C-alpha positions as CSV (number, residue, x, y, z in Angstrom):
1,M,88.4,44.5,98.5
2,R,89.3,45.0,102.0
3,K,86.3,46.6,103.9
4,P,87.1,50.1,105.1
5,Q,87.0,50.4,108.9
6,P,84.6,52.8,110.6
7,I,86.1,56.1,111.2
8,D,86.5,57.2,115.0
9,Y,85.3,60.8,114.5
10,A,86.0,61.6,118.3
11,A,89.4,60.6,117.6
12,V,89.4,62.7,114.6
13,F,88.3,65.8,116.3
14,Q,91.0,65.3,119.1
15,A,93.7,64.9,116.5
16,L,92.7,68.3,114.5
17,P,95.5,70.6,114.3
18,G,94.8,74.0,115.8
19,M,92.3,74.9,118.1
20,V,88.7,73.6,117.9
21,A,86.1,73.8,120.2
22,L,82.1,72.9,120.0
23,L,79.5,75.0,121.7
24,T,75.9,74.7,122.2
25,P,73.7,77.5,120.5
26,E,73.7,79.2,124.2
27,L,77.6,79.2,123.7
28,V,78.2,76.6,126.5
29,Y,81.4,74.6,125.6
30,V,80.5,70.7,124.9
31,D,84.0,69.7,123.6
32,V,87.5,71.0,122.9
33,N,90.5,69.2,121.2
34,D,93.9,68.7,122.6
35,D,95.2,71.7,120.8
36,F,92.6,74.1,122.3
37,A,92.9,73.1,125.8
38,Q,96.7,73.4,125.6
39,L,96.9,76.6,123.8
40,A,94.4,78.3,125.9
41,G,95.9,77.4,129.2
42,R,92.8,75.7,130.6
43,S,92.0,71.8,131.4
44,R,89.1,70.2,129.9
45,E,87.4,70.2,133.3
46,Q,87.7,74.2,133.3
47,L,86.0,74.4,129.9
48,L,83.2,71.7,129.3
49,G,79.9,72.6,130.8
50,R,80.7,76.4,131.2
51,Y,79.8,79.5,129.1
52,I,82.7,80.5,127.0
53,F,82.8,84.1,128.5
54,D,82.6,82.9,132.1
55,V,85.9,81.1,131.2
56,F,87.5,83.9,129.1
57,P,86.2,87.0,130.2
58,E,87.2,90.4,128.7
59,N,90.5,92.1,129.8
60,P,89.2,94.9,132.5
61,N,92.6,96.6,132.1
62,D,91.8,97.5,128.5
63,P,89.0,100.0,128.1
64,A,88.8,99.5,124.5
65,A,88.8,95.8,124.5
66,A,86.0,94.5,122.3
67,G,87.1,90.8,121.5
68,M,84.4,89.2,123.7
69,R,81.8,91.3,122.1
70,E,82.7,90.6,118.6
71,T,83.2,86.8,119.1
72,R,79.8,86.8,120.9
73,E,78.1,88.5,118.2
74,S,79.9,86.4,115.3
75,M,78.9,83.1,117.2
76,L,75.2,84.5,117.6
77,R,75.1,85.3,114.0
78,V,76.0,81.7,113.1
79,V,73.1,80.5,115.6
80,A,70.5,82.8,114.0
81,T,71.3,82.3,110.1
82,G,72.8,78.9,110.1
83,E,75.9,80.3,107.9
84,R,79.7,80.1,108.5
85,D,80.9,83.4,109.8
86,T,84.7,84.3,109.4
87,M,86.1,87.1,111.6
88,A,88.7,89.5,111.3
89,V,92.0,89.2,113.3
90,L,91.1,90.5,116.9
91,R,93.0,91.1,120.1
92,Y,91.6,89.1,122.8
93,D,93.5,88.9,126.0
94,I,93.8,85.7,128.3
95,E,94.1,85.7,131.8
96,D,96.7,83.6,133.3
97,A,95.1,80.7,134.9
98,Q,98.0,80.2,137.3
99,R,98.2,83.9,138.4
100,P,94.6,85.7,138.4
101,G,94.8,89.3,137.5
102,H,97.9,88.9,135.0
103,W,96.4,89.3,131.4
104,Q,98.5,88.2,128.5
105,E,98.3,89.8,124.9
106,H,97.1,87.5,122.2
107,F,95.8,88.1,118.7
108,W,93.6,85.5,116.9
109,S,92.0,84.5,113.5
110,P,88.7,83.0,114.4
111,V,86.0,81.0,112.3
112,N,82.6,80.2,113.7
113,A,80.7,77.4,111.8
114,P,77.1,75.8,112.2
115,V,76.3,72.1,112.8
116,L,72.8,71.5,111.8
117,G,70.4,69.2,113.1
118,P,67.6,67.1,110.9
119,D,65.3,70.2,111.4
120,G,67.7,72.5,109.8
121,K,68.3,74.4,113.0
122,V,71.8,75.0,114.5
123,V,72.7,72.1,117.2
124,L,76.2,73.1,117.6
125,V,78.8,76.1,116.7
126,V,82.3,74.7,115.7
127,H,84.7,77.5,117.0
128,R,88.2,77.1,115.1
129,V,90.7,79.6,116.2
130,E,94.3,80.3,114.7
131,E,96.7,82.4,117.4
132,V,98.6,84.7,115.1
133,T,100.3,86.5,118.2
134,Q,103.8,85.4,117.3
135,L,103.2,86.0,113.4
136,L,102.0,89.7,113.9
137,R,105.1,90.4,116.0
138,A,107.3,88.5,113.9
139,R,106.4,90.9,111.0
140,G,107.9,93.8,112.9
141,S,111.0,91.5,114.3
142,L,113.5,93.1,111.8
143,A,112.9,96.5,113.2
144,D,113.4,97.7,116.7
145,S,110.7,97.3,119.5
146,D,109.1,100.5,118.8
147,R,108.4,99.8,115.0
148,A,107.2,96.3,116.0
149,S,104.6,97.9,118.5
150,V,103.6,100.5,115.8
151,L,103.1,97.7,113.3
152,E,101.3,95.8,115.8
153,A,98.8,98.5,116.6
154,E,98.4,99.2,112.8
155,L,97.2,95.7,112.0
156,Y,95.1,95.6,114.9
157,T,93.4,98.7,114.0
158,R,93.0,97.6,110.4
159,A,91.4,94.4,111.6
160,R,88.8,96.3,113.5
161,E,88.1,98.4,110.6
162,L,87.4,95.4,108.6
163,Q,85.4,93.9,111.2
164,E,83.1,97.0,111.3
165,V,82.8,97.0,107.4
166,N,81.7,93.4,107.8
167,E,79.2,94.0,110.1
168,R,77.6,97.1,108.3
169,L,77.4,94.9,105.2
170,R,75.5,92.3,107.1
171,R,73.1,94.9,108.4
172,A,72.8,96.4,104.8
173,H,72.2,92.9,103.5
174,A,69.5,92.0,106.2
175,H,67.7,95.1,105.6
176,E,67.4,94.6,101.8
177,R,66.0,91.3,102.6
178,E,63.5,92.6,105.0
179,V,62.2,95.3,102.5
180,A,62.2,92.6,99.6
181,L,60.3,90.4,101.7
182,A,58.0,93.0,102.6
183,L,57.1,93.9,99.0
184,Q,56.8,90.1,98.2
185,T,54.0,89.7,100.8
186,A,52.4,92.8,99.8
187,M,52.1,91.5,96.2
188,M,50.6,88.2,96.9
189,P,46.8,87.8,96.6
190,T,44.7,85.9,99.3
191,P,42.3,83.4,97.8
192,R,38.9,84.8,97.7
193,H,35.8,82.6,97.8
194,L,35.5,80.0,95.2
195,G,32.3,78.9,95.6
196,P,32.4,74.9,96.2
197,H,36.0,75.0,95.4
198,Q,39.1,75.5,97.4
199,A,42.3,77.0,97.0
200,A,45.7,77.3,99.2
201,V,48.6,79.2,98.5
202,R,52.0,79.1,100.0
203,Y,55.4,81.3,99.9
204,R,58.5,80.2,101.3
205,P,61.7,82.2,101.3
206,A,65.1,80.8,100.9
207,I,67.1,80.4,104.3
208,G,69.8,82.7,103.1
209,D,70.2,86.0,101.6
210,L,70.4,84.9,98.4
211,N,67.7,83.3,95.8
212,V,64.9,84.9,97.5
213,C,62.2,87.1,96.2
214,G,62.0,86.2,92.6
215,D,58.9,84.0,92.8
216,W,55.3,84.9,92.7
217,Y,51.7,83.4,92.3
218,D,48.5,85.0,91.1
219,L,44.7,84.1,91.2
220,V,42.4,86.2,88.9
221,D,38.6,86.0,88.8
222,L,37.4,86.0,85.0
223,P,34.0,86.5,83.4
224,G,31.9,83.7,82.7
225,D,32.5,81.7,85.7
226,R,36.1,81.3,85.1
227,M,39.5,81.8,86.9
228,A,43.1,82.2,86.3
229,V,45.9,81.0,88.3
230,A,49.5,81.8,87.8
231,V,52.9,81.3,89.1
232,G,56.4,82.8,88.3
233,D,60.2,82.8,88.9
234,V,62.5,86.0,88.2
235,V,66.2,85.2,87.7
236,G,68.0,87.1,90.4
237,H,67.7,87.6,94.1
238,G,67.1,90.2,96.8
239,L,65.7,93.5,96.2
240,A,66.0,93.8,92.5
241,A,64.3,90.5,91.8
242,A,61.6,91.7,94.1
243,C,61.1,94.8,92.2
244,A,61.0,92.7,88.8
245,M,58.8,90.3,90.4
246,G,56.6,93.0,91.3
247,Q,56.2,94.5,87.7
248,L,55.8,91.3,86.0
249,H,53.1,90.2,88.4
250,S,51.1,93.3,88.0
251,A,51.6,93.1,84.3
252,L,50.2,89.6,83.9
253,S,47.5,90.2,86.3
254,A,46.3,92.8,84.1
255,A,46.8,91.0,80.8
256,T,45.0,88.1,82.1
257,R,41.8,90.2,82.6
258,V,41.5,91.1,79.0
259,A,43.2,88.4,76.9
260,E,41.4,85.7,75.3
261,G,43.4,83.0,76.7
262,P,46.8,82.2,78.7
263,A,49.0,82.4,75.7
264,Q,47.7,85.9,74.7
265,A,48.4,86.9,78.2
266,L,51.9,85.7,78.1
267,E,52.8,87.3,74.6
268,A,51.5,90.7,76.2
269,L,53.8,90.0,79.0
270,D,56.7,89.4,76.6
271,M,56.3,92.8,75.1
272,Y,56.0,94.5,78.6
273,A,59.3,92.5,80.1
274,C,61.3,94.4,77.3
275,S,61.2,97.4,79.4
276,V,61.8,95.9,82.8
277,D,65.4,95.4,84.0
278,G,65.8,91.9,85.4
279,A,62.8,90.2,83.6
280,E,64.9,88.6,80.8
281,S,64.6,84.7,81.3
282,A,61.9,85.0,83.7
283,T,59.7,81.7,83.7
284,V,55.6,81.7,84.3
285,A,53.0,79.0,84.1
286,T,49.3,80.2,83.7
287,T,46.2,78.4,83.5
288,F,42.8,79.5,82.9
289,I,40.1,77.3,84.6
290,D,36.5,77.1,83.4
291,W,34.4,75.8,85.9
292,G,31.2,75.4,83.7
293,G,32.9,73.8,80.9
294,H,35.4,71.6,83.3
295,S,38.4,72.5,81.3
296,I,41.9,73.7,81.7
297,T,43.5,76.1,79.2
298,Y,47.3,76.5,80.0
299,S,50.4,78.1,78.5
300,C,54.1,77.7,80.1
301,A,56.9,80.0,79.3
302,G,59.9,78.0,80.3
303,H,58.6,77.0,83.7
304,P,58.0,73.5,85.2
305,P,54.4,72.1,84.0
306,P,51.5,72.3,86.3
307,A,50.0,69.1,87.8
308,V,46.6,67.6,88.0
309,L,46.2,65.0,90.9
310,H,43.1,62.5,90.0
311,P,41.2,61.0,92.7
312,D,42.8,57.6,92.0
313,G,46.3,59.0,92.6
314,T,47.5,59.3,89.1
315,V,49.0,62.6,88.1
316,S,49.0,64.3,84.6
317,F,51.4,67.1,84.1
318,L,50.2,69.9,81.7
319,D,53.3,69.7,79.2
320,Q,52.0,70.2,75.7
321,A,52.1,74.2,75.4
322,T,55.7,74.7,76.7
323,D,57.7,77.6,75.3
324,P,61.0,79.6,76.0
325,P,61.1,81.9,79.0
326,I,59.7,85.3,79.0
327,D,61.6,88.0,76.7
328,A,64.1,85.1,75.5
329,R,63.3,85.7,71.8
330,P,64.2,88.8,69.7
331,G,60.9,89.0,67.9
332,R,57.2,88.5,68.5
333,V,56.2,84.9,68.1
334,A,52.8,83.4,68.9
335,R,52.8,81.3,72.1
336,P,51.3,77.9,72.2
337,Q,48.4,76.8,74.5
338,A,46.5,73.5,75.0
339,R,43.2,72.8,77.0
340,V,42.5,69.5,78.9
341,P,39.4,68.5,80.3
342,F,39.2,67.8,84.4
343,A,36.6,65.8,86.5
344,Q,35.3,66.8,89.6
345,G,37.5,65.8,92.7
346,D,40.6,66.6,90.4
347,T,43.1,69.1,92.1
348,L,45.3,71.6,90.3
349,V,48.7,72.2,91.6
350,L,51.2,75.0,90.3
351,Y,54.6,75.6,91.8
352,T,57.8,77.0,91.2
353,D,61.0,75.1,90.7
354,G,62.3,75.5,94.3
355,L,59.7,73.0,95.5
356,I,61.2,70.2,93.3
357,E,64.4,70.9,91.6
358,R,67.8,69.6,93.1
359,R,71.3,70.1,91.5
360,S,72.1,66.6,91.4
361,E,68.8,65.4,89.7
362,D,67.2,65.8,86.1
363,I,64.0,67.3,85.6
364,D,62.3,63.9,85.2
365,T,63.4,62.5,88.5
366,S,62.1,65.8,90.1
367,L,58.7,65.7,88.7
368,G,58.5,62.0,89.5
369,R,59.2,62.7,93.2
370,L,56.4,65.1,93.1
371,A,54.0,63.1,91.5
372,D,54.8,60.5,94.0
373,C,54.1,62.8,96.8
374,L,50.7,64.0,95.4
375,A,49.7,60.6,94.9
376,R,50.4,59.6,98.7
377,H,48.3,62.7,99.7
378,R,45.4,62.4,97.2
379,R,42.5,62.5,99.6
380,T,44.2,65.5,101.1
381,A,42.2,69.2,101.0
382,P,44.1,71.9,99.5
383,E,45.2,73.5,102.8
384,D,46.8,70.0,104.1
385,L,48.0,69.2,100.7
386,A,50.1,72.4,100.4
387,D,51.5,71.8,103.8
388,A,52.3,68.1,102.9
389,L,54.1,69.1,99.7
390,L,56.5,71.7,101.4
391,A,57.2,69.3,104.4
392,D,58.0,66.2,102.0
393,L,59.8,68.0,99.3
394,L,61.7,70.9,100.7
395,P,65.2,69.8,102.2
396,A,65.1,69.1,105.8
397,T,68.1,71.7,106.3
398,G,65.9,74.3,104.7
399,N,65.1,75.4,101.0
400,T,68.1,77.3,99.1
401,D,65.7,78.8,96.6
402,D,62.4,80.4,97.4
403,T,59.2,78.5,96.6
404,A,55.7,79.5,95.6
405,L,52.7,77.2,95.3
406,V,49.0,77.1,94.7
407,V,46.6,74.2,94.9
408,V,43.2,74.5,93.9
409,S,40.5,71.9,94.1
410,L,38.5,71.4,90.9
């Protein structure tokens, strides 16, 4: 088979049909394709290295002009969120480079998209534009010029209205995310003094609006030199998931204080979840640590198994007491639990699926990657180990699902 030739991506960029430009996060041109320079009426020398709106200012003869503001806000949203932003059709007049002070009316359909660096931050903004001036005018070409002008104005007005609706929706989604994250933060406990033991906790929200605020953790002091540690994951996202999370978190925390063991605590949570909207199919892993007896009793409801890291680098997964998720069965069924011993120097790790799962992998591969990471950092204290797990296991471009993590030295 003939070996494929390397692709000249610079040549591909220049050959792209339509207007395409690359800008820095500060909105300075670093490259444009041939169509962009030609249709914009500017040479590459007039564009490269310059701030976009120094080259293309707003039309001073149009008091209602807002094309520059809308384009700038769209690009800055891309830089801030790392997500593509498709704009409504907008009017943005271009000053004739050969005749300063003469402005030509234009309508555009822009799309702004991010290029992410290895650290997940935006390093370039792709600005792709389709000029639709002639298309809009052609829509009114069968009537007289007055009707064409009315149609053009109507389309422009509707496009502006759509853009305003999109901006209001973005603000509403951003506010919901802020409220959900505030609720999430308020519900997460801070580890208290554990005697000779140490604990580290982490929560990382997803990078986008989706899949955030459903994960949680809990640490509960129990009578008789014991402690309970749990993590959970609610299906859904946003404020609704945060509300369901808060109710399940509180219910399990209360049940843990009176239950004989983790299985009984999860059975109580099953009964409570029947009355909580959004609690269906939530997953939980809960452990009872007996410091004096050097043992861990655990039960998992549809959740990835906790891991015990031993000083020699071997990893044991607590996977012998796994059952379906919360409120997943119609009747009351006793949940299983198992008990394992631990030795001084072991480390218990509980986590949610955002830490390990990838769409293209099966669960065994994901757990194997976690075990390898734990083995590499086996001599690390809980705080540093928690940071190492997040750094090594979460995608460099940012996690697409939120992640909760608890690390306890035994």
